[in-house]
C-alpha positions in Angstrom: 8.3 4.7 62.3 10.8 3.9 59.6 9.9 2.1 56.3 11.6 -1.2 55.8 13.3 0.2 52.7 14.0 3.7 51.7 15.2 4.8 48.3 17.2 7.9 47.5 15.4 11.3 47.6 15.6 11.9 43.9 13.9 8.5 43.2 11.3 9.3 45.8 10.4 12.5 44.0 9.5 10.4 41.0 7.9 7.3 42.5 6.1 8.9 45.4 4.2 11.6 43.4 1.9 10.9 40.5 1.5 13.1 37.4 -0.4 16.3 38.0 0.1 16.3 41.8 -0.3 19.8 43.1 2.2 20.6 46.0 1.8 23.4 48.4 4.8 25.6 49.1 6.7 24.2 52.1 6.1 26.3 55.2 9.0 28.1 56.7 9.7 26.8 60.1 11.7 24.6 62.5 11.7 20.8 62.3 12.9 18.1 64.5 14.1 15.0 62.7 15.4 11.5 63.3 18.4 10.6 61.0 20.0 7.3 60.3 22.8 6.2 58.0 21.8 4.7 54.7 21.7 0.9 54.8 21.4 0.8 58.6 17.7 0.0 59.1 18.1 -1.0 62.8 21.0 1.3 63.5 21.2 4.2 65.9 19.3 7.4 65.3 20.7 10.9 65.5 18.5 13.9 66.3 18.7 16.7 63.8 17.3 20.2 63.7 16.4 21.7 60.3 15.3 25.3 59.7 13.6 26.1 56.4 13.4 29.7 55.3 12.1 31.2 52.0 14.4 33.6 50.2 12.0 34.9 47.5 11.7 34.0 43.8 11.0 30.4 44.7 14.3 30.0 46.6 14.9 28.4 50.0 17.5 28.5 52.7 18.0 25.4 54.9 20.1 25.3 58.0 20.9 21.9 59.4 22.4 20.9 62.8 22.8 17.4 64.4 22.2 17.1 68.2 24.3 14.8 70.3 23.8 13.7 73.9 26.5 16.0 75.0 25.4 19.1 73.0 24.8 20.4 69.6 26.8 19.5 66.5 28.4 21.7 63.9 26.1 23.8 61.6 25.6 23.5 57.9 23.7 26.0 55.8 22.8 26.3 52.1 20.4 27.7 49.6 18.6 26.0 46.7 15.4 25.7 44.8 12.5 23.3 44.5 12.4 20.6 41.9 9.3 19.7 39.8 8.7 16.8 42.2 8.5 19.2 45.2 12.0 18.5 46.7 14.1 21.4 48.0 17.7 20.6 47.0 20.5 22.6 48.6 24.3 22.6 48.6 25.5 22.8 52.2 28.6 24.6 53.5 29.8 24.7 57.2 28.9 27.7 59.3 31.2 29.0 61.9 28.6 30.8 63.9 25.0 32.0 63.9 23.5 34.2 66.5 20.6 32.7 68.6 21.7 29.2 67.4 23.5 27.0 70.0 26.6 25.4 68.4 28.4 22.5 70.0 31.7 23.1 68.2 32.8 25.3 65.3 32.9 23.6 61.9 36.2 23.5 60.0 35.6 25.7 57.0 35.6 23.7 53.8 35.3 24.5 50.1 33.6 21.2 49.6 29.9 21.2 49.0 27.6 18.8 50.8 24.1 18.1 49.7 20.5 17.8 51.1 17.1 17.1 49.5 14.0 17.7 51.7 10.3 17.7 51.0 7.7 19.4 53.3 4.1 18.2 53.5 2.1 20.2 56.0 3.9 19.8 59.3 6.0 16.8 58.2 9.4 16.7 56.6 11.6 13.9 55.1 14.8 14.0 53.2 18.2 12.7 52.2 21.5 14.2 53.3 25.1 13.6 52.3 27.7 15.3 54.4 30.1 14.8 57.4 29.2 13.0 60.5 30.6 13.8 64.0 33.9 12.3 63.1 34.2 14.2 59.8 33.5 11.1 57.7 31.1 11.8 54.8 28.0 9.7 55.1 24.6 9.3 53.5 21.6 9.6 55.8 17.8 9.4 55.6 15.9 11.8 57.8 12.2 12.3 58.7 10.4 14.4 61.3 7.9 17.1 62.1 7.5 20.8 62.9 8.5 22.1 66.3 8.3 25.5 67.9 10.9 24.7 70.7 13.9 26.1 68.9 15.3 29.6 68.4 15.2 30.8 64.7 18.7 31.2 63.4 19.7 34.8 63.1 22.8 36.9 62.5 24.9 35.2 59.8 23.1 34.8 56.5 26.2 33.7 54.5 27.6 30.2 55.1 31.2 30.3 56.3 31.1 33.8 57.9 31.6 34.5 61.7 28.1 35.6 62.5 28.7 39.3 62.1 25.4 41.2 61.9 26.9 44.1 59.8 27.4 46.2 62.9 30.8 47.5 64.0 32.6 45.1 66.3 32.2 45.7 70.0 35.1 47.2 71.9 34.1 45.7 75.3 31.5 43.5 77.2 29.1 46.4 77.7 29.0 47.0 73.9 28.1 43.4 72.9 24.4 43.7 73.5 24.6 40.2 75.1 21.8 38.2 76.7 21.3 34.7 77.9 19.0 33.4 75.0 18.7 29.7 76.0 19.3 27.3 78.9 19.4 23.5 78.7 19.5 21.7 82.0 21.8 18.6 81.9 20.2 15.8 83.9 19.7 12.1 83.6 16.1 12.6 84.8 14.0 13.1 81.7 10.5 14.7 81.7 8.7 12.9 78.9 6.8 16.0 77.6 9.6 18.5 77.8 12.2 19.1 75.1 15.8 20.0 75.6 15.3 23.6 76.6 14.2 25.1 79.9 14.4 28.7 78.8 14.5 30.5 75.5 14.3 34.2 74.8 15.7 35.4 71.5 17.6 38.7 71.4 15.2 41.6 71.2 12.2 39.6 72.5 10.3 41.1 75.4 9.4 37.8 77.1 10.6 34.1 76.9 9.3 31.9 74.1 10.0 28.7 76.2 9.8 28.1 80.0 9.8 24.5 80.9 10.7 22.6 84.1 13.5 20.2 84.6 14.0 17.3 87.1 17.2 16.5 89.0 18.2 14.4 92.1 18.0 16.1 95.5 21.3 16.7 97.1 22.9 17.2 93.6 24.2 20.4 91.9 22.4 21.8 88.9 24.3 21.4 85.7 23.2 23.4 82.6 24.3 24.7 79.3 23.9 28.4 79.1 23.7 29.9 75.5 24.7 33.6 75.2 23.6 35.6 72.2 25.1 38.9 71.3 24.1 41.8 68.9 27.8 42.3 68.0 30.9 40.3 68.0 33.9 41.6 70.0 37.0 43.1 68.2 39.0 40.3 69.8 38.1 37.5 72.2 37.2 38.8 75.7 37.8 36.7 78.9 35.1 37.2 81.5 33.5 35.5 84.4 29.9 34.3 83.9 27.9 34.3 87.2 24.3 33.3 88.0 22.8 34.6 91.2 19.6 33.6 93.0 18.8 36.1 95.7 22.0 36.6 97.6 23.4 33.2 96.5 25.8 33.0 93.7 25.0 29.5 92.4 27.1 29.6 89.2 30.5 31.0 88.4 32.4 30.0 85.3 35.3 31.6 83.4 34.4 32.1 79.7 35.9 33.6 76.5 33.5 35.6 74.3 34.6 35.5 70.7 31.5 35.8 68.5 27.7 36.5 68.6 26.9 33.0 69.8 28.5 31.3 72.7 27.6 28.5 75.1 29.1 27.3 78.3 28.4 24.4 80.7 28.0 25.4 84.3 27.4 23.6 87.6 26.0 25.1 90.8 28.3 25.5 93.7 25.8 23.7 96.0 22.9 21.4 95.7 19.6 23.1 94.6 17.8 21.3 97.5 18.0 18.4 99.9 14.2 17.9 99.8 11.8 16.5 97.3 10.4 19.8 96.2 9.5 22.4 93.5 12.4 24.9 93.3 11.6 28.2 91.6 14.9 29.8 90.7 15.1 33.3 89.2 18.8 33.4 88.0 20.3 36.8 87.4 23.2 36.4 84.9 26.2 38.6 84.4 29.4 38.7 82.4 31.7 40.4 85.0 29.5 43.4 85.9 27.4 43.4 82.7 23.9 42.1 83.2 22.7 39.4 80.8 19.1 39.2 82.0 17.2 37.0 84.5 16.0 33.5 83.6 13.2 31.7 85.5 14.0 28.0 86.1 11.5 25.5 87.6 13.5 22.6 89.0 12.0 19.5 90.6 14.3 17.8 93.0 13.5 14.1 93.6 14.7 11.2 95.7 15.9 8.8 92.9 15.3 8.1 89.2 11.5 7.6 88.5 10.1 4.1 88.6 6.9 2.9 86.9 5.5 0.9 89.9 2.1 0.2 88.3 2.5 -1.7 85.1 -1.1 -1.3 84.1 -1.0 2.5 84.6 -2.0 4.1 81.3 0.2 7.1 81.8 3.9 7.8 82.0 4.9 8.6 85.6 7.6 11.1 84.5 5.5 14.0 83.0 5.3 17.6 84.0 1.9 17.2 85.8 3.2 14.2 87.7 6.5 15.8 88.9 4.6 19.0 89.8 2.1 17.2 91.9 4.4 14.6 93.4 6.9 17.2 94.5 4.2 19.4 95.9 2.6 16.5 97.8 5.9 15.4 99.2 5.5 18.6 101.3 9.2 19.2 101.8 10.1 15.7 103.0 13.6 14.4 102.3 13.8 10.8 103.5 12.4 7.5 102.4 11.5 6.4 106.0 8.3 5.0 107.4 6.4 7.9 108.9 6.6 11.5 110.1 7.0 14.9 108.6 10.2 14.0 106.9 8.8 10.8 105.3 8.3 11.2 101.6 5.7 8.5 101.2 3.9 9.4 104.4 3.5 13.0 103.2 2.4 12.0 99.7 -0.2 9.5 101.2 -1.7 12.3 103.3 -1.4 15.2 100.8 -2.6 13.7 97.5 -5.9 15.0 96.2 -8.0 15.4 93.1 -6.9 17.8 90.3 -8.3 21.3 90.0 -9.9 22.2 86.7 -8.7 25.2 84.8 -12.1 26.9 85.0 -11.7 26.9 88.8 -8.4 28.8 88.7 -9.8 32.3 88.1 -7.0 34.6 87.1 -4.3 32.3 88.3 -2.0 30.7 85.8 -0.1 27.8 87.4 3.3 26.9 85.8 1.9 23.4 85.2 -1.9 23.2 85.2 -3.6 19.9 86.1 -5.9 20.0 83.1 -5.1 21.5 79.6 -6.6 24.8 78.9 -9.9 24.4 77.0 -10.5 20.8 78.1 -13.8 19.8 79.7 -13.9 18.6 83.3 -14.6 15.0 84.1 -18.3 14.2 84.2 -18.1 13.4 87.9 -16.0 16.5 88.7 -18.7 18.2 90.8 -19.1 15.1 92.9 -15.5 14.8 93.9 -14.4 15.4 97.5 -12.6 18.5 98.8 -13.5 22.1 98.1 -11.6 24.4 95.7 -10.3 27.6 97.1 -7.7 30.0 95.7 -7.0 27.6 92.9 -6.3 24.6 95.3 -8.4 21.6 96.2 -8.5 20.7 99.9 -7.3 17.2 101.0 -10.1 14.6 100.9 -10.9 11.0 100.2 -10.3 9.9 96.6 -12.9 7.2 96.8 -15.2 7.2 93.8 -17.8 6.0 92.5 -20.3 5.5 95.3 -21.1 1.8 96.2 -24.8 2.4 95.2 -24.7 4.5 91.9 -27.8 6.5 91.0 -26.5 7.9 87.7 -24.9 6.3 84.7 -21.6 8.1 85.2 -21.4 6.6 88.7 -21.3 3.0 87.5 -18.0 1.3 88.3 -17.5 0.2 84.7 -16.3 3.7 83.9 -13.6 3.6 86.6 -12.3 0.0 86.6 -9.2 0.9 84.5 -8.2 3.7 86.9 -4.9 2.4 88.3 -1.8 4.4 89.1 -1.8 8.1 88.0 -4.7 7.3 85.6 -7.0 7.5 88.7 -6.4 11.2 88.5 -5.5 11.6 84.8 -8.7 9.9 83.4 -10.2 12.9 81.6 -13.8 11.8 81.9 -14.2 9.7 85.0 -11.7 10.2 87.9 -11.5 8.2 91.2 -11.2 4.6 92.3 -11.7 1.9 94.9 -9.3 1.1 97.7 -6.8 -1.0 95.7 -6.8 1.7 92.9 -6.1 4.4 95.4 -3.2 2.3 96.8 -1.9 2.0 93.3 -2.0 5.8 93.0 0.2 6.0 96.1 2.6 3.6 94.5 2.6 5.6 91.2 3.2 8.9 92.9 6.1 7.7 95.0 7.5 6.0 91.8 7.6 9.4 90.1 10.1 10.6 92.8 12.0 7.3 92.7 10.6 5.0 95.4 9.6 1.4 94.8 6.1 0.3 95.8 3.4 -2.2 95.0 -0.2 -2.8 96.0 -0.7 -5.4 98.8 -4.1 -7.1 98.9 -5.3 -7.9 102.4 -7.3 -11.1 101.4 -7.5 -14.9 101.6 -8.2 -16.9 98.5 -7.8 -20.6 97.7 -9.4 -23.8 96.4 -12.1 -25.8 98.0 -10.6 -28.7 99.9 -13.2 -31.1 98.4 -14.4 -29.5 95.2 -11.4 -27.6 94.1 -13.6 -24.6 93.4 -12.2 -21.0 93.8 -13.1 -19.7 97.2 -12.5 -16.5 99.2 -12.6 -15.7 103.0 -14.6 -12.5 103.7 -13.8 -10.4 106.8 -15.3 -7.6 108.9 -13.3 -4.4 109.1 -12.1 -3.0 112.4 -15.1 -1.1 113.7 -17.7 -3.6 112.3 -18.0 -2.6 108.6 -18.4 -5.3 106.0 -18.2 -8.1 105.2 -15.5 -7.3 102.7 -13.8 -9.4 100.1 -10.4 -7.6 100.3 -8.7 -4.3 101.1 -5.8 -2.8 99.1 -3.0 -0.9 100.6 0.4 0.5 99.3 3.5 -1.5 100.3 6.5 0.7 99.9 10.2 -0.2 100.0 12.2 2.0 102.4 15.8 2.9 102.0 16.8 0.7 104.9 15.5 -2.4 103.2 12.3 -2.7 105.2 8.8 -2.1 104.0 6.0 0.1 105.2 2.3 0.0 104.7 0.2 3.1 103.7 -3.5 3.1 103.5 -5.2 5.1 100.7 -8.9 4.9 101.6 -9.7 3.1 104.9 -8.6 6.1 106.8 -8.6 9.9 106.2 -5.9 12.5 105.6 -4.0 14.1 107.2 -3.7 11.0 109.5 -4.0 8.0 107.3 -3.1 4.7 108.9 0.4 3.4 108.3 2.7 0.7 109.7 4.4 -2.6 109.2 3.1 -5.4 107.1 2.6 -7.6 110.2 0.6 -4.8 111.8 -1.6 -4.4 108.7 -2.3 -8.1 108.3 -3.0 -8.8 111.9 -6.6 -9.9 112.7 -7.9 -7.4 115.3 -5.5 -4.8 113.9 -6.2 -1.6 112.0 -8.0 -3.1 109.0 -9.2 -6.7 109.6 -11.4 -6.8 112.7 -12.2 -10.6 112.3 -12.4 -13.1 109.6 -15.9 -14.3 108.7 -17.2 -16.9 106.2 -15.8 -18.4 103.1 -17.7 -18.0 99.8 -17.3 -19.6 96.4 -15.8 -17.1 93.9 -18.0 -18.7 91.1 -21.2 -17.4 92.8 -21.9 -20.6 94.4 -22.8 -19.3 97.8 -21.3 -20.0 101.2 -18.6 -22.7 101.4 -19.6 -25.7 103.7 -17.2 -26.6 106.4 -15.9 -29.7 104.7 -14.8 -27.7 101.6 -13.0 -24.9 103.5 -9.3 -25.0 102.5 -6.6 -25.8 105.0 -4.1 -23.6 103.2 -4.6 -20.4 101.1 -3.0 -17.5 99.5 -2.7 -14.1 101.1 -2.9 -13.2 104.8 -2.2 -16.3 106.9 
């Protein structure tokens, strides 16, 4: 959150610190900041990456790069020292290239100095910058942020204004570059809330990736990505080559590029859609420049039906997280259509495949790409009571109904579960499960993650007493004789043809849960409502006499 008024960095160094304050040396690292122009309190924010490195003898090197929606901005770098107030003050110059650091466009070399002042407290950083914006206009900006590990450390060039040479002789050809794919950023309008802007990172010389994160795109769409290539040496002169990315025997990517330095990036698009299904797609892409191998990058791509929708307003979680995409795409079971029922119906498959999470202690030696529970977390207190058995790291399909109607332990009391709506029915770290309407809201939340609209439909009758005006409810006996019940909750899903379809979340059992039209669901003598019974006062007043039974009511007619 930004303060209502910010003062220049030099003044902050005086006002913000009292006499005798002891400052710890700023830790070297990578920081993600939000930056805004001075005097623009409500104006747009620009994302900035800042790298702080110590140079010895109390000196520091700071590298700064703005991040735009269509890629990275030009790089500035400079050295400086720390003031008595704790501020690191540097003079920036443009940098034409740094290995391992993605660059959107090369800066125009300039003899003019730009300035920055930053202070680091623990994992937090704030500062004041004066330099060019994207258009080249010199502006003043305020910046604040925190440490992040999701960025490559700048390497290669150590002197602002050079071409990224690493003091090795220039390469004569592609095979001499020592080039590798060091970073991939999938370009998609589908954001995963807990994933940054990199799906793969592996700095030159590293034995394994430092970042492997999933991405989500629409099914039937090609995969677009920015591929960053790092090289140990720059070529003697620019080299034209074809960058290809192959999965198995399919060449998904093919793009002509020109290699001119130790840091290069190119935007590519797959020649065909990744998938026509709602699915988890594991792509091991083997990259080459002509015939020179650049390494293999694992990509985990979720293909979904449409942009995610938060169908359950009172769901305490974001529907578009790694865990939610992972499970929703798995439970869709390869379906590709938003139709009512059958093996190719997305909602029908989700309704019959959803299940409780598996705790990490039950995984054994398995390490899933996206675990249901964070490593080291404790299981919910009712975990051992949940339906379905765990085998080979997977829980079998079962009813999600919990807690029992007649609790025998404190943790079984409904008060622990009454807020479990939407994904929170599964995400609640201490008490997981819910009643029929809560399970219906979970179905709505899951289909919302893959882009399908849905809402909970209550099969009930409520109104006001005809004579007294008191709140009343019509109870019913379920098909088969159970009850009497006050209501039943089902998921009402909007299909692509404009119709709606009902999915049951608890009255029936997977893999053959009841589903059908709204008229079918609301019909007395149908799948849920066997027959309507007596009216009762909602204010605990007992049975409603005949002369107070309403003539009209809300809900099922």
